[in-house]
N, C-alpha and C positions, 0 to 999 in steps of 0.2 A: 506859257510860251517858253520854249527852251532854245533860243537862238544863241550862237557862239558858245555852245556847251562843250566843244572839243578842247582838249588840253593835250599838248605834246611836250614830253619831257618837262612837265610842270610849268609850261609856258602857255598862257591863255591868249586868245586872239584879241585884236583891237575891236572896237565897236563895228568896224566894217568887215570883220572876219579875217583880217590879215595877220600873219604871224611875223614876229621880228626874228630874223635869223642872226645868230652871233657865231663868229668863227668862220673858218673857211677850210675846206679840205685841201691838203697839200698832196700832190701826186705827180708822177711822171708817166706820160704816155709816149712810147717809142715804137715806131712802126705803123705805117698807114697805107700799106699796099703799093708803094712806089716801086718802079722797075729799075733794077740795076743788076748787071751780071755778077754773080758771086765770085767770079775770077778777079773782080776789082776789089774784093774785100780785104785782101791781105792774108787770107787763110792759107796755111801751109798744106793742110790735108783734111780729110774727113775721118781720120783714124781716131781711136780712143785716145783721149788726153789732148787732142788738138783743140785750139780755140775755135769757138763757133761765133759767127758774127750776125748781127741784126742791122737793118738799114732804115734810116729816116733822115731826110734832108731838113726837116723842121720839127724836131721833137717838142712836145709840151712838157715843161718842167717848172713846177711851182714849189719844189722842195728846196728851200734855201740851204746852200752849202753842199748840194749834190752836184756831181759832174756827169753830164751826159753830152758828149760831143755830137755833132750832126754827121751824117754819112754812115759809114760802116763802123760798128762798135761791138767789141766783145767784152769790154769791162767798163765798170762805172764805180763811183764812190758815193756813199751815203753818209750824212752826218749822224751823230748819236741820236737814237730814237727808236721807235717801234714801227715796223712796216709789214704790210702784206704785199706779196709779189705773186704775179701770175705771168707766165710767158708761154709762147707757142710759135711753132714754125713748121715748115714742110721741107723735105729734101727729095732729091731724085735718086732712085735705086737702079742698079744694073740687073737685078733679079729680085725675087721675093726676099725681103729683108726687114730689118728693124734698125732704128736709130734712136738713141737716147741722148738728150742734151741736159746737162746738169749745171747748177750754179754753185761755184766754189769760192771760199774765202781766200785771203792771201796766203794762208797756210796750206792750201790745197784740200781743205775739208769740204765735202758736199754739204750745203746748208739749206737746200730746198729739194723737194721731191722732183726728180728729173721728168721732163716731158718725154713721152714715147711717141715716135712716129713710125707707123707701119706701112709697108707697101700694100698689104692686103687686109689690114686690120684698122679699126678706128684709132685715131690719135687722141692723146690726152694732154692737157696743159701741165706744165711744171708749176708747182705752187709751193709757197713757203711763208713762214713768219720769221722776221728778223728782229731781234731785240739787241740793239747796239749800244754799248756803254761809251764807245768812242767812234770817231769816223772810221769807216772800213771800206776797203776796195773788194769788189767781187768780179769774177770772170766766168763767162759761159764756156763750157768745154764739152766735147763729145764724151759721153759716158758709156755708150754702147754703140757698136757699129757692125752691121752685117749686110753685105752687098750694097753699101752706100756708094754711089757714083763719085768719081773724083771731083775735086774743086772745079776744074775746067768744064765739067759736064753738068754742073748744077744749074746753069743758066740763071734766069730771073726768079726761080721758085723761092729761094729763101727770102729775098727782098720783098716779094709780093705777099707772102703769107706769114712773115715773122712779125710778132708784136710782143711788147713788154708793158705791163702795167704795174706800177708800184704806188701804193696808198700809204701815206703816213697816218698811223692810227693813235699814236701817243698813248 
């Protein structure tokens, strides 16, 4: 008889087959499809280098020492540690075009692969790995823009489709 033969990460189950879980994942989930007009975000433009904003009225944040405000956010701070980040959104175009959104550190250096949003092409997530020796602040900025409609013409699209997920991986 070979009951309870499963072993996960060198941990064996109890007599009833249950595993004891130690530790807890720390993460931030920002953006859950809520509606708010991008004109309320504080964005100045949709041109290259302009700040890009994400929206959430009740973000989930279990990373101690990180700062994610509610509402419209273009920047955040993470404490020292190692993190995986993925982010995505959509924008409105005036004609066939493309928009790239990048994540930049306080020195203006791109630190994650920018997300690409296309009017007639598939979009992809922005992704990155952050290895921080000290607390650091990051800002989302437009990295590429072609035929992207003005802030006042974006409507609810960025708030409804934007999301950020950060996992602390230590």
